N, C-alpha and C positions, 0 to 999 in steps of 0.2 A: 846180389840179394835183390835189387830192385828187380830182375828178371823173374827171379823164382816167385816173388809176391804178385807181379802181374798176371804168371801162369795160374796161380791159384785162384786169383779174382775172376779171370775169365771163364774158368772151370767151374766155378760157383754159379756165375750167372748162367751159363748154359745149363747147370742142372736146375736151376729155379725155373727156368723157361720151359724146361721139358716136364717139370711138375704143374706148371700151369696150364700147359696144353692138355696134360692127361685130365687136369680137373674138368677142363672145358668141355673136353669130348665125353666124358662121363655125364655132366649134366646135360648135354645135347641128347645123349642117347637114352637117358631117362624121360625126357621130354617126347622124344618119339615114340617109345614104348607106350607111355600114356595115352597119347593120341592114338595110337594103333588098336589099344584095349577099347576106348570109347568108341571108336569107329566101327570096331568088329563085334561088339555086343550092345545092339540098340537099347535093350531092356535093361542093361546095367544100371545100378542105382549110382547115379552121378549125381554129386551134390548141386551143381549147377541146374540139371533139369528137374531133380526131385522137389525143388522148394515150391513151386507153384501148385504141387499136387493137394496139399493139404487145405490152402486157400480156395482152390476151386470147389473142393468137396464141402467146405463149411458154407459156401454161397449158395449151393444148390439145395443143401439138406435142411435150410431154413425157409419154409415158404411163408412165414410170417411178413407181410408189408410193412415197411417202415413208416407209413402214413394210413392209419385205418380207413381214411376216406377213400383211399383208391380201391379198397375192397369193393365198393358199392359202384356198380356202373353209372347209377344215375348221379352220382358225384361229379363225375367227370363228362358224362355224355347226357344233357338234359332230354334227349330224345329217347332214351332208353325207356323211361316210363312212359312216354307219350305214346311210343309204338305199341305198348301192350294196352294201354287204355283204350286206343282207337279202334281197336278190333274185336270187341267182344262178340260172342255167339249171336246175340240179338241187338235190337235197337231200343233197350232199355235206358240207356244212357243217351243224354243229348250228344255227346262227342261221336258214338257211334253211328246215331241217327244222321249227323251232319256228313260223315262219309257216304251217305248213301244218297245225298242230293245231287242232282245233276249240276253241273257247272257250265254255264254258257255266259253270253255276254248279255246286256242289257238292250231289250227289244225297242223300238220307237215308242213314245207315248200317244201316237196318232190313234185317234178314235176314242181316246179315255173321256169318260164322263162319270162323275161320281155317283150321278142319279142311276147308272146302268147297275148300281149293286144294291139300291133299294134299302140303304141303311135305314132302320127305324120304321120302314114302311110295311114291314114284316113281323108277325109275332110267330118268331121261329120255335118257340118250345110250346106255344098254344096255350099260354096261361091267362091269355086276355090282356096282358100288358105289353107296351112297346119296348124295344130292346134297351133303350137308354136308361129307363126307369128299372128293368131287371137288374142291369149292371150297377146302378147307383144303390139299389136295395141290398145287392149282394156285398159291395164293397166298403160302404159307409157304416161306421159304429153309429148305434143309437139313431137309426133312421127313423124319421117322423112321415108317416104317411097321410096323404088325404085320405077321407072317407071312401071306400071302395077298394083300398089297398093296393092301387098301382102308383100313383104319382107320388114320388119322394119329395116332401116338402123342406126337410131340413136332416142333417146330420153332421158327422165329423170323419175328415177323410185323413188317414196315415198315409202320405203320398209315397209310393213304392220307389218313384223315379228321384225324389230328394231327401225323404226320411222325415220331411216336415208334417205338421200336423195343420189340417186346413178345414176351417168351419164352412160348412156348406148351408146356403140358404137359396130356396128357389125365388127367382125374380128375375127381371129384364136386366137391372144393374147387377145382380150377384151370381147367377147360374154359371156364367163363364169361368169362374173360379176353380170349379171342378169340371173336368171334362172327360168325356169317354174316348181313348185313344185305341185304334186299330194297331195293335202291335205289328203286324205286318202292314204296312199301310196300303190302303186300296190302289193307288197310282203304282207303287212298287211291285205290288201283285200284278197288275195290269201287264207291266213291262216284263214280267218273269213268268209269263204262263197264261194268266187270268183272260186276256185277250181272245182265247180260244175256248173259254167257257159258254156253256148256255145260261139263261137267264137264271134258271133254278140254282144253279151252282154258285153263281156271283151272289145272289141273295143269301145263300146259306153262309158262305164266306164271310159277308160283311156282317151277319147278325150272329155269329158263332162265339159264344160266350169265350171260348179258348183264345180267341184273337182280341179280346175286349178286357180293359182295364180303366178303371176310373182313376185320374191322375190329375197332377197340376195343371191348370190350364195354362199358363205361360210356358211351362215345358213341352206340354203337347204341340203348341204353336211353333216352338222352336225346333222341335224334331221335324215336322212338316211331314214329308213323304220319305225321309232318309232311311237307309238300312244300317245294319251295324258298322259298315265301313265309314260312314259320315256321321253317326250319331249314337251315343251311349248314353243310358242315365247318369247324372251326376253323382248319384249314391253307388259308389263301387260296390258295396256289399250286396247290390241287387243285381249287379251285371251278369252273374252266371244265371239266375232264374229268369232275366229278360231275353238272354238270346236264347236259352233252352226253350222258351216259349216260342220264338220265332222259328226255330228249327222244328218244333212239334207241329205248326201251323204249315210250313211249307212242306213238311214230310206229308202230312195228311192230306192236303190238295195237290200234290205233284208239281208245286212251284220250284224252281231253278234259283240258284245263287251266282252271282258273279264271284270272279276269284278274288277281287278285294274283299267282297262281303263274308266269304268262306274263311279266309286268312282272318279276318277281324274277330269273326265267332269263335273261330280255333284257339286264338290267341287268349280270349276270355276263359274258353272251356278248360284249356291246359292250366289253369289255375284251380279248377274244381272238376277233374276228370270223371267223377262218379256223379255228377248233377244228373239227376233223373229228369226225362221228359214229362212234363206235366200231364195229367190224365186228360184224356178226350173228353168232350161233353156229350150230351145226348144229341146234339144236332151235328157234331162232326162226323163227316163221312169216314167210314172204316177201309175205305178203298179209294184210289185215286179217282175223282169224278171224271166222266166222259167229256172229251172236248167237242167243240162246234166244228164246222168245217175249217179247214185250214185257212188261214189267210190268203188272200190272192197274190201276195209276194212269195209264199211258199211254194215251191214245186214239188210236188210229190212224185216218187220215183214211179218208174215205168212197171217195176216188179218189185219183189219183197227187198227189205233191205238185208245185206249180207250179215249185218251184227247189229246189236244194239248200240256200239259206238258210232256206227254210221247213222243210226237213226237220231241219236242225241246230237250229233253234228249239224243234222237237217233241220234239228228243232221239232223234229216228228215225234218224240218219245213223251209220255208212254204211247205205244200202239194199241188199239183195241180191235177185236175180231171185225173184220169188215173194212178196217181203215186201209188206205194205199200204202204198201210197204209191209203189212202185218203177215207173219207167218209163225205157224204153230211152233217152229223151232226156237224161236226166241221168246215162247211162253213157257217158261219153266215150270211154273206150276199149274198150266192148264186152266187158269181162270179166266181167259179170254182177254186179257192185258198183258201185254209183252213189253220189255224194258221198262219196267216200273222204277 
């Protein structure tokens, strides 16, 4: 009995082993078949590979930015609007005129004398009055004149540099409260091109209403001969107009700016890129004044300059017909002045 039962148990176990082996073989075969289908048909819709497809399509089909500010280049790149504003087709804006100014180092103050400019010694507009009184009469409110109509005895100044209201009364102890400032200082002009001018040009510059403002006497003294890199009006609301006037003067007279000065002016004008150049006066030259002979320290080239960049680097620009280094090829408009 025991032998017959042991035999039946062994046969049952063997049958079970065969059944399990068959099932494992079937599962393995099915797996291999799936792998073979996926490998032999790359384009077949497999669940693992088809899932990302709608995600990608959704991301590319919706162009709307998640942050509206990023749709405007100026919001992330402050130079986006500046580059447009600094390159208009003409010099109607101060920012565009600034780009047209030559950039050089400051020349020595050697030979400078304020008297070389003849300020107040010349009646530039030929109205019979000296320059200081012309500007006081223009800039003061309720100006009171002496008989004869030239000398300003009293008035009120709304100071552009500070915004303060300053009473003016002519007299030894009171006149200095209101002074007439050269917006581009005479010494600054001397170091940036005026040392090459003739007497007539220096006098025109010193007495040009474009370059003159009645201002607070204390602030005028504090400014001294500083340029925009070292001094700006305390009244921030006036800074755009102030540097625009400096650019207009330097543009009209062919003066250059230093790198620090140009950068300081640009920082101001980028806050008001449409700031216009103030209109020139009746005595402001409409073209760059002709220079006196080059200073002895400057060595003129034996032949014409190869380019305006070379002429500017040598401190010889602008070049006038007959100057050493001038050639017609540098004079694009044929007016006798090259590298303006």
